[in-house]
BANU-66300 format. One record per residue (C-alpha): x, y, z. Coordinates in nm, 3 decimals. Example, Ala and Ser with C-alpha at 12.3 -4.5 7.8 and 13.67 -1.06 7.14 Angstrom:
BEGIN
VOBA        c1        c2        c3
VOBA     1.230    -0.450     0.780
VOBA     1.367    -0.106     0.714
***
This chain:
BEGIN
VOBA        c1        c2        c3
VOBA     4.665     5.564    -3.923
VOBA     4.512     5.466    -4.255
VOBA     4.166     5.317    -4.251
VOBA     4.113     4.969    -4.392
VOBA     3.958     5.122    -4.703
VOBA     4.259     5.346    -4.768
VOBA     4.499     5.061    -4.707
VOBA     4.318     4.853    -4.967
VOBA     4.333     5.142    -5.214
VOBA     4.706     5.186    -5.160
VOBA     4.764     4.813    -5.193
VOBA     4.574     4.802    -5.523
VOBA     4.772     5.101    -5.653
VOBA     5.098     4.928    -5.565
VOBA     4.980     4.604    -5.728
VOBA     4.891     4.796    -6.044
VOBA     5.238     4.949    -6.048
VOBA     5.416     4.616    -6.005
VOBA     5.199     4.426    -6.255
VOBA     5.222     4.701    -6.516
VOBA     5.600     4.728    -6.484
VOBA     5.642     4.351    -6.519
VOBA     5.421     4.340    -6.828
VOBA     5.605     4.633    -6.984
VOBA     5.934     4.446    -6.944
VOBA     5.794     4.107    -7.048
VOBA     5.937     4.133    -7.400
VOBA     6.287     4.111    -7.243
VOBA     6.427     4.366    -7.486
VOBA     6.437     4.737    -7.546
VOBA     6.234     4.883    -7.831
VOBA     6.489     5.108    -8.006
VOBA     6.430     5.483    -7.987
VOBA     6.725     5.710    -8.062
VOBA     6.528     6.012    -7.941
VOBA     6.538     5.865    -7.592
VOBA     6.914     5.799    -7.586
VOBA     6.999     6.133    -7.417
VOBA     6.748     6.072    -7.137
VOBA     6.893     5.724    -7.085
VOBA     7.247     5.856    -7.059
VOBA     7.192     6.181    -6.867
VOBA     7.166     6.015    -6.522
VOBA     7.503     5.847    -6.582
VOBA     7.658     6.176    -6.697
VOBA     7.525     6.366    -6.399
VOBA     7.646     6.112    -6.144
VOBA     7.985     6.031    -6.299
VOBA     8.078     6.369    -6.446
VOBA     7.871     6.616    -6.249
VOBA     7.744     6.774    -6.574
VOBA     7.518     6.701    -6.871
VOBA     7.780     6.712    -7.148
VOBA     7.804     6.426    -7.399
VOBA     8.153     6.509    -7.533
VOBA     8.324     6.215    -7.362
VOBA     8.064     5.977    -7.505
VOBA     8.079     6.083    -7.870
VOBA     8.322     5.800    -7.963
VOBA     8.102     5.545    -7.784
VOBA     7.790     5.678    -7.955
VOBA     7.967     5.665    -8.292
VOBA     8.063     5.304    -8.231
VOBA     7.714     5.208    -8.110
VOBA     7.532     5.394    -8.390
VOBA     7.772     5.396    -8.687
VOBA     7.498     5.484    -8.938
VOBA     7.484     5.838    -8.799
VOBA     7.850     5.886    -8.897
VOBA     7.914     6.104    -8.594
VOBA     7.623     6.341    -8.665
VOBA     7.366     6.275    -8.393
VOBA     7.037     6.455    -8.449
VOBA     6.951     6.414    -8.080
VOBA     7.253     6.623    -7.972
VOBA     7.330     6.989    -8.024
VOBA     7.654     7.181    -7.977
VOBA     7.650     7.458    -7.717
VOBA     7.923     7.689    -7.592
VOBA     8.005     7.441    -7.314
VOBA     7.985     7.122    -7.524
VOBA     7.738     6.875    -7.671
VOBA     7.401     6.855    -7.497
VOBA     7.067     6.691    -7.559
VOBA     6.835     6.847    -7.815
VOBA     6.543     6.720    -7.611
VOBA     6.450     6.833    -7.259
VOBA     6.704     6.725    -6.999
VOBA     6.458     6.716    -6.710
VOBA     6.351     6.347    -6.748
VOBA     6.710     6.229    -6.720
VOBA     6.783     6.462    -6.430
VOBA     6.480     6.334    -6.239
VOBA     6.602     5.976    -6.282
VOBA     6.950     6.049    -6.143
VOBA     6.862     5.982    -5.776
VOBA     6.715     5.643    -5.872
VOBA     7.024     5.557    -6.077
VOBA     7.274     5.673    -5.815
VOBA     7.309     5.351    -5.608
VOBA     7.346     5.136    -5.919
VOBA     7.589     5.370    -6.094
VOBA     7.806     5.407    -5.785
VOBA     7.812     5.029    -5.743
VOBA     7.898     4.972    -6.110
VOBA     8.198     5.206    -6.089
VOBA     8.399     4.909    -5.969
VOBA     8.354     4.719    -6.293
VOBA     8.265     4.974    -6.563
VOBA     8.541     5.202    -6.681
VOBA     8.507     5.300    -7.047
VOBA     8.239     5.521    -7.200
VOBA     8.138     5.226    -7.420
VOBA     8.057     5.019    -7.110
VOBA     7.863     5.302    -6.946
VOBA     7.664     5.361    -7.263
VOBA     7.561     4.997    -7.274
VOBA     7.470     5.013    -6.905
VOBA     7.249     5.317    -6.971
VOBA     7.078     5.151    -7.267
VOBA     7.011     4.834    -7.065
VOBA     6.870     5.035    -6.774
VOBA     6.649     5.240    -7.004
VOBA     6.361     4.995    -7.034
VOBA     6.347     4.937    -6.659
VOBA     6.331     5.312    -6.596
VOBA     6.073     5.369    -6.868
VOBA     5.858     5.085    -6.738
VOBA     5.873     5.227    -6.385
VOBA     5.768     5.576    -6.498
VOBA     5.481     5.444    -6.712
VOBA     5.367     5.206    -6.435
VOBA     5.365     5.493    -6.185
VOBA     5.131     5.675    -6.423
VOBA     4.894     5.376    -6.418
VOBA     4.874     5.391    -6.038
VOBA     4.811     5.766    -6.037
VOBA     4.540     5.719    -6.300
VOBA     4.373     5.460    -6.076
VOBA     4.366     5.708    -5.788
VOBA     4.218     5.978    -6.013
VOBA     3.931     5.754    -6.121
VOBA     3.857     5.668    -5.757
VOBA     3.867     6.037    -5.665
VOBA     3.609     6.104    -5.935
VOBA     3.372     5.876    -5.746
VOBA     3.402     5.550    -5.938
VOBA     3.390     5.207    -5.776
VOBA     3.712     5.011    -5.741
VOBA     3.596     4.764    -6.005
VOBA     3.549     5.043    -6.258
VOBA     3.878     5.205    -6.158
VOBA     4.065     4.876    -6.203
VOBA     3.907     4.808    -6.543
VOBA     3.978     5.151    -6.685
VOBA     4.326     5.155    -6.531
VOBA     4.401     4.821    -6.694
VOBA     4.300     4.974    -7.025
VOBA     4.528     5.269    -6.954
VOBA     4.816     5.031    -6.884
VOBA     4.780     4.803    -7.186
VOBA     4.561     4.971    -7.449
VOBA     4.747     5.305    -7.479
VOBA     5.090     5.419    -7.590
VOBA     5.206     5.363    -7.233
VOBA     5.248     4.997    -7.330
VOBA     5.417     5.019    -7.669
VOBA     5.589     5.358    -7.658
VOBA     5.690     5.531    -7.334
VOBA     5.675     5.210    -7.131
VOBA     5.955     5.072    -7.353
VOBA     6.195     5.365    -7.385
VOBA     6.257     5.696    -7.211
VOBA     6.052     5.911    -7.443
VOBA     5.964     6.250    -7.294
VOBA     5.595     6.149    -7.305
VOBA     5.627     5.920    -7.002
VOBA     5.720     6.185    -6.749
VOBA     5.490     6.442    -6.915
VOBA     5.188     6.213    -6.880
VOBA     5.281     6.127    -6.521
VOBA     5.304     6.493    -6.420
VOBA     4.983     6.582    -6.602
VOBA     4.796     6.314    -6.409
VOBA     4.958     6.423    -6.083
VOBA     4.839     6.776    -6.156
VOBA     4.481     6.651    -6.194
VOBA     4.499     6.431    -5.883
VOBA     4.641     6.706    -5.661
VOBA     4.388     6.956    -5.799
VOBA     4.103     6.726    -5.700
VOBA     4.255     6.690    -5.354
VOBA     4.297     7.067    -5.319
VOBA     3.930     7.120    -5.402
VOBA     3.826     6.849    -5.157
VOBA     4.026     7.016    -4.879
VOBA     3.917     7.367    -4.980
VOBA     4.277     7.485    -4.945
VOBA     4.368     7.734    -5.217
VOBA     4.741     7.748    -5.139
VOBA     4.777     7.375    -5.195
VOBA     4.725     7.455    -5.564
VOBA     5.096     7.529    -5.566
VOBA     5.142     7.152    -5.614
VOBA     4.942     7.117    -5.939
VOBA     5.114     7.434    -6.058
VOBA     5.454     7.275    -6.007
VOBA     5.342     6.951    -6.169
VOBA     5.222     7.148    -6.473
VOBA     5.563     7.315    -6.495
VOBA     5.738     6.979    -6.478
VOBA     5.510     6.842    -6.750
VOBA     5.600     7.134    -6.979
VOBA     5.966     7.099    -6.883
VOBA     5.958     6.738    -7.000
VOBA     5.736     6.792    -7.303
VOBA     5.664     7.155    -7.406
VOBA     5.342     7.064    -7.591
VOBA     5.192     6.988    -7.248
VOBA     5.128     7.363    -7.227
VOBA     4.790     7.297    -7.391
VOBA     4.693     7.075    -7.099
VOBA     4.814     7.332    -6.847
VOBA     4.596     7.603    -7.001
VOBA     4.287     7.382    -6.991
VOBA     4.358     7.273    -6.633
VOBA     4.395     7.637    -6.527
VOBA     4.056     7.713    -6.683
VOBA     3.900     7.425    -6.489
VOBA     4.059     7.543    -6.163
VOBA     3.918     7.891    -6.228
VOBA     3.571     7.738    -6.270
VOBA     3.589     7.511    -5.964
VOBA     3.803     7.709    -5.718
VOBA     3.891     8.061    -5.830
VOBA     4.100     8.139    -5.526
VOBA     4.329     7.849    -5.614
VOBA     4.418     7.986    -5.956
VOBA     4.664     8.250    -5.833
VOBA     4.884     8.010    -5.629
VOBA     4.878     7.767    -5.919
VOBA     4.984     8.031    -6.171
VOBA     5.252     8.170    -5.940
VOBA     5.408     7.828    -5.891
VOBA     5.395     7.756    -6.264
VOBA     5.540     8.096    -6.350
VOBA     5.828     8.068    -6.104
VOBA     5.926     7.723    -6.228
VOBA     5.882     7.838    -6.590
VOBA     6.107     8.140    -6.540
VOBA     6.378     7.926    -6.380
VOBA     6.364     7.684    -6.673
VOBA     6.369     7.964    -6.931
VOBA     6.670     8.131    -6.763
VOBA     6.854     7.799    -6.754
VOBA     6.779     7.726    -7.119
VOBA     6.889     8.072    -7.227
VOBA     7.215     8.054    -7.031
VOBA     7.301     7.703    -7.154
VOBA     7.148     7.684    -7.502
VOBA     7.119     8.052    -7.586
VOBA     6.742     8.023    -7.626
VOBA     6.451     8.004    -7.380
VOBA     6.323     7.692    -7.554
VOBA     6.650     7.508    -7.500
VOBA     6.754     7.242    -7.750
VOBA     6.407     7.249    -7.904
VOBA     6.489     7.590    -8.047
VOBA     6.677     7.407    -8.322
VOBA     6.346     7.256    -8.434
VOBA     6.149     7.578    -8.448
VOBA     6.046     7.636    -8.806
VOBA     6.130     7.283    -8.918
VOBA     5.771     7.226    -9.027
VOBA     5.738     7.578    -9.159
VOBA     5.503     7.831    -9.004
VOBA     5.242     7.924    -9.087
VOBA     5.186     7.592    -9.264
VOBA     4.975     7.543    -9.573
VOBA     4.608     7.471    -9.488
VOBA     4.626     7.149    -9.690
VOBA     4.928     7.036    -9.487
VOBA     4.739     7.097    -9.161
VOBA     4.441     6.898    -9.288
VOBA     4.665     6.610    -9.396
VOBA     4.832     6.610    -9.056
VOBA     4.496     6.616    -8.877
VOBA     4.358     6.326    -9.080
VOBA     4.682     6.133    -9.054
VOBA     4.697     6.170    -8.676
VOBA     4.348     6.027    -8.642
VOBA     4.290     5.784    -8.928
VOBA     4.611     5.677    -9.107
VOBA     4.708     5.306    -9.089
VOBA     5.059     5.413    -8.995
VOBA     4.987     5.650    -8.707
VOBA     4.611     5.697    -8.666
VOBA     4.477     5.733    -8.313
VOBA     4.152     5.553    -8.397
VOBA     4.350     5.270    -8.560
VOBA     4.590     5.201    -8.273
VOBA     4.362     5.318    -7.992
VOBA     4.003     5.257    -8.112
VOBA     3.881     5.300    -7.754
VOBA     3.897     5.672    -7.831
VOBA     3.575     5.627    -8.028
VOBA     3.387     5.603    -7.697
VOBA     3.519     5.926    -7.550
VOBA     3.232     6.141    -7.675
VOBA     2.970     5.898    -7.543
VOBA     3.120     5.900    -7.195
VOBA     3.130     6.279    -7.186
VOBA     2.770     6.301    -7.306
VOBA     2.659     6.069    -7.026
VOBA     2.852     6.272    -6.767
VOBA     2.684     6.595    -6.879
VOBA     2.341     6.434    -6.908
VOBA     2.362     6.295    -6.554
VOBA     2.512     6.619    -6.418
VOBA     2.800     6.433    -6.256
VOBA     2.996     6.626    -5.993
VOBA     3.316     6.638    -6.196
VOBA     3.165     6.689    -6.539
VOBA     3.345     7.024    -6.561
VOBA     3.679     6.840    -6.543
VOBA     3.572     6.598    -6.816
VOBA     3.460     6.888    -7.037
VOBA     3.799     7.056    -6.994
VOBA     3.978     6.728    -7.068
VOBA     3.770     6.686    -7.383
VOBA     3.869     7.039    -7.490
VOBA     4.231     6.950    -7.414
VOBA     4.211     6.640    -7.634
VOBA     4.066     6.836    -7.926
VOBA     4.305     7.130    -7.885
VOBA     4.607     6.900    -7.857
VOBA     4.523     6.726    -8.185
VOBA     4.478     7.065    -8.354
VOBA     4.799     7.195    -8.195
VOBA     5.005     6.902    -8.323
VOBA     4.840     6.930    -8.667
VOBA     4.930     7.297    -8.685
VOBA     5.283     7.304    -8.546
VOBA     5.398     6.954    -8.651
VOBA     5.232     6.943    -8.991
VOBA     5.568     6.861    -9.151
VOBA     5.638     6.569    -8.915
VOBA     5.299     6.465    -8.780
VOBA     5.393     6.094    -8.794
VOBA     5.663     6.146    -8.530
VOBA     5.962     5.999    -8.713
VOBA     6.063     5.639    -8.653
VOBA     5.823     5.518    -8.386
VOBA     5.517     5.300    -8.341
VOBA     5.159     5.422    -8.346
VOBA     5.030     5.772    -8.263
VOBA     5.331     5.870    -8.052
VOBA     5.269     6.244    -8.080
VOBA     4.924     6.191    -7.928
VOBA     5.052     5.992    -7.630
VOBA     4.963     6.278    -7.394
VOBA     4.588     6.264    -7.466
VOBA     4.510     5.894    -7.438
VOBA     4.478     5.883    -7.059
VOBA     4.244     6.184    -7.081
VOBA     4.028     6.001    -7.336
VOBA     3.998     5.708    -7.096
VOBA     3.881     5.939    -6.819
VOBA     3.607     6.052    -7.056
VOBA     3.503     5.688    -7.097
VOBA     3.479     5.591    -6.730
VOBA     3.115     5.715    -6.689
VOBA     3.005     5.450    -6.939
VOBA     3.141     5.174    -6.718
VOBA     3.025     5.330    -6.394
VOBA     2.676     5.452    -6.475
VOBA     2.558     5.308    -6.807
VOBA     2.387     4.974    -6.747
VOBA     2.340     4.879    -7.112
VOBA     2.526     4.550    -7.175
VOBA     2.584     4.643    -7.539
VOBA     2.803     4.941    -7.452
VOBA     3.002     4.732    -7.207
VOBA     3.056     4.471    -7.479
VOBA     3.168     4.742    -7.721
VOBA     3.412     4.866    -7.457
VOBA     3.548     4.513    -7.411
VOBA     3.590     4.460    -7.787
VOBA     3.759     4.794    -7.847
VOBA     3.984     4.738    -7.545
VOBA     4.090     4.398    -7.681
VOBA     4.167     4.550    -8.023
VOBA     4.362     4.834    -7.864
VOBA     4.566     4.595    -7.650
VOBA     4.642     4.383    -7.957
VOBA     4.763     4.686    -8.150
VOBA     4.990     4.790    -7.864
VOBA     5.116     4.435    -7.811
VOBA     5.236     4.425    -8.171
VOBA     5.450     4.729    -8.093
VOBA     5.590     4.563    -7.781
VOBA     5.660     4.212    -7.907
VOBA     5.700     4.249    -8.285
VOBA     5.804     4.606    -8.374
VOBA     6.052     4.711    -8.522
VOBA     6.095     4.378    -8.698
VOBA     6.025     4.434    -9.063
VOBA     6.193     4.775    -9.054
VOBA     5.877     4.947    -9.178
VOBA     6.003     5.295    -9.086
VOBA     6.305     5.272    -9.314
VOBA     6.227     5.004    -9.577
VOBA     6.176     5.026    -9.870
VOBA     6.176     5.407    -9.834
VOBA     6.236     5.610    -9.520
VOBA     5.900     5.728    -9.388
VOBA     6.053     6.070    -9.315
VOBA     6.125     6.105    -9.687
VOBA     5.792     5.963    -9.802
VOBA     5.527     6.018    -9.530
VOBA     5.253     5.905    -9.768
VOBA     5.357     5.551    -9.669
VOBA     5.158     5.609    -9.350
VOBA     4.845     5.562    -9.561
VOBA     4.939     5.220    -9.696
VOBA     4.665     4.977    -9.594
VOBA     4.834     4.645    -9.667
VOBA     5.196     4.723    -9.576
VOBA     5.170     4.918    -9.252
VOBA     5.371     4.897    -8.926
VOBA     5.130     4.642    -8.777
VOBA     5.112     4.395    -9.066
VOBA     5.482     4.430    -9.150
VOBA     5.591     4.376    -8.789
VOBA     5.369     4.071    -8.745
VOBA     5.479     3.917    -9.074
VOBA     5.847     3.973    -8.999
VOBA     5.816     3.842    -8.643
VOBA     5.645     3.515    -8.736
VOBA     5.744     3.445    -9.097
VOBA     6.080     3.617    -9.150
VOBA     6.296     3.525    -8.854
VOBA     6.608     3.679    -9.006
VOBA     6.460     4.024    -9.073
VOBA     6.534     4.285    -8.805
***
């Protein structure tokens, strides 16, 4: 039986999940994201057709998105038919949750057009559930690190509302949502394995790392840093972790090669899009844009990140038990930004989306770096700074939830993919344009 303390922890985690999911869906609409369309439709395909082919839905997609003129960048043609360019794993994982609803709807939905609309309507609910689950797991991680419940609730609230979980992967089935969830599960299970001193339990974080990479390949940077931390904290657990990751990775690579003709799956079509090796100036522009640009800058949309270094410094100074984990997470954050700058230098802004979408995977890690400030630093000034930066971050995300994409900043007056320098416009940026269109131009979509 659970103790009273554990029951209270579980109850708080459930409450965080429910409250976060409700807030994510409070805008009563889906924030458009064509990249997420395959993930939204895959559960329906798998249950109704028994496969992951989009061929029967091409007419419905053409009708729903006429501006693509039948050429959908999120689909690729394989020897068996049209499949998703993006990882299929998120949609496959959602299939069991969709099954009761899809089977029930078979009585009333017949055409592919109707099923497509069903999938698009269900997308926000699914995305909100995945992102909310991540908030609960984050809460458990902070508690496992030794924080008080009050601190864990505060920092978890920031994770729910001040990060891209609110405005991006809590609104649509971007691959980031599942990737972040599995990354956090890998950390949580690793902490539990160390607590129990059971090396073979590290199979679990190994599998979670594989799932994270299967949903979002750039999560490999996190997996490397986590493996280094496991080696430092519990060397005997590294082998089971690597074996589990390798087995799952081989299965995924074999599947991708047999279906797509390439071990990287649909993503193979994007290899070389940005050009490699990129020009040094292009990498620098991408790095600065990812952090500071008004259109996509991490410190603009998530200014709480400014406190990450201070929290890490305090953890090292106080010799906290889990400072090694925080050091590895800090290295992950830095390496991830450099990785995106290097390999996505030609599309560092992430296409048509809101805020620093390509850095969605690091924001929860930054918040873990901050928690020592709330837990151990007694200076009121730093707590006030945290409160102010949290409020600004929540405001920036709320604009993405309740106002974006009104104003059509991504495509008007010039497509941002054709003129990425627009990301540096101070006056006309996604935040100001969305707010202006939402409150002063009711007719602009």
